[in-house]
C-alpha positions in Angstrom: 7.0 18.8 3.9 4.8 20.9 1.6 1.8 19.6 -0.3 1.1 15.9 -0.4 2.0 14.6 -3.9 0.6 11.2 -4.5 2.7 10.6 -7.6 6.0 11.3 -5.6 4.8 9.0 -2.8 4.0 6.2 -5.3 7.4 6.7 -7.0 9.2 6.4 -3.6 7.2 3.3 -2.6 8.0 1.7 -6.0 11.7 2.5 -5.5 11.5 0.7 -2.1 10.0 -2.4 -3.8 6.3 -1.7 -3.0 3.3 -1.4 -5.4 2.2 1.8 -3.6 -1.5 1.7 -4.8 -3.3 3.9 -2.1 -6.0 2.2 0.0 -9.2 3.9 -1.4 -10.6 5.2 1.9 -7.0 6.4 2.8 -4.6 5.5 5.5 -2.5 2.9 3.8 -1.0 1.6 0.5 -0.2 -1.7 -1.1 3.0 -3.2 0.1 3.1 -6.0 -2.4 5.8 -5.9 -5.2 5.2 -3.6 -8.1 3.4 -5.2 -11.0 1.8 -8.0 -8.9 -1.4 -9.8 -9.9 -4.5 -10.1 -7.7 -5.7 -8.0 -4.8 -3.8 -5.1 -3.2 -2.6 -5.8 0.3 -1.1 -3.5 3.0 0.8 -6.0 5.2 1.6 -3.4 7.9 -1.2 -0.8 8.4 -4.3 -1.8 10.5 -3.3 -5.2 11.6 -5.6 -6.2 14.5 -2.9 -8.1 16.3 0.9 -8.2 16.0 0.7 -11.8 14.7 -1.7 -10.9 11.9 -0.1 -11.4 8.5 -1.9 -8.5 6.7 -4.0 -5.4 7.4 -6.1 -4.0 4.5 -6.9 -6.0 1.4 -8.8 -4.5 -1.6 -9.4 -5.5 -5.3 -7.4 -4.1 -8.3 -9.1 -1.2 -10.1 
Protein backbone atom coordinates (compact mmCIF):
# COMPACT_ATOMS: atom_id res chain seq x y z
CA UNK A 1 0.00 0.00 0.00
CA UNK A 2 1.31 3.41 -0.81
CA UNK A 3 0.81 6.54 1.26
CA UNK A 4 -1.71 6.44 4.14
CA UNK A 5 -4.80 8.36 3.06
CA UNK A 6 -7.01 9.19 6.06
CA UNK A 7 -9.96 10.14 3.84
CA UNK A 8 -9.91 6.76 2.05
CA UNK A 9 -9.61 4.90 5.34
CA UNK A 10 -12.54 6.88 6.78
CA UNK A 11 -14.61 6.16 3.66
CA UNK A 12 -13.88 2.44 3.91
CA UNK A 13 -14.78 2.39 7.62
CA UNK A 14 -18.05 4.24 6.88
CA UNK A 15 -18.88 1.69 4.17
CA UNK A 16 -18.30 -1.06 6.74
CA UNK A 17 -20.77 0.62 9.12
CA UNK A 18 -18.28 2.41 11.40
CA UNK A 19 -17.91 6.12 12.24
CA UNK A 20 -14.16 5.96 11.55
CA UNK A 21 -13.13 9.08 13.51
CA UNK A 22 -9.43 8.49 14.27
CA UNK A 23 -8.33 8.28 17.91
CA UNK A 24 -6.37 11.56 18.36
CA UNK A 25 -3.09 10.04 19.64
CA UNK A 26 -3.35 7.38 16.92
CA UNK A 27 -3.73 3.64 16.93
CA UNK A 28 -7.49 3.27 16.66
CA UNK A 29 -10.71 4.68 15.28
CA UNK A 30 -14.34 4.96 16.33
CA UNK A 31 -16.29 1.79 15.71
CA UNK A 32 -19.71 3.25 16.53
CA UNK A 33 -22.20 3.71 13.68
CA UNK A 34 -21.77 6.73 11.36
CA UNK A 35 -23.60 9.84 12.58
CA UNK A 36 -23.85 8.66 16.20
CA UNK A 37 -24.24 11.12 19.08
CA UNK A 38 -21.96 11.31 22.10
CA UNK A 39 -18.43 10.09 22.65
CA UNK A 40 -16.38 8.20 20.09
CA UNK A 41 -15.51 4.63 21.12
CA UNK A 42 -13.20 2.01 19.70
CA UNK A 43 -14.71 -1.27 20.88
CA UNK A 44 -11.81 -3.40 19.64
CA UNK A 45 -8.42 -1.70 19.99
CA UNK A 46 -6.68 -1.51 23.38
CA UNK A 47 -9.10 -3.53 25.46
CA UNK A 48 -7.29 -4.54 28.64
CA UNK A 49 -9.02 -7.95 28.88
CA UNK A 50 -10.93 -10.01 26.29
CA UNK A 51 -14.09 -9.52 28.36
CA UNK A 52 -13.88 -5.68 28.25
CA UNK A 53 -16.66 -4.14 26.18
CA UNK A 54 -14.62 -1.19 24.88
CA UNK A 55 -11.10 0.08 24.43
CA UNK A 56 -10.56 3.78 23.80
CA UNK A 57 -13.26 6.43 24.46
CA UNK A 58 -12.87 10.11 23.55
CA UNK A 59 -15.16 13.16 23.18
CA UNK A 60 -16.53 14.49 19.89
CA UNK A 61 -14.55 17.40 18.42
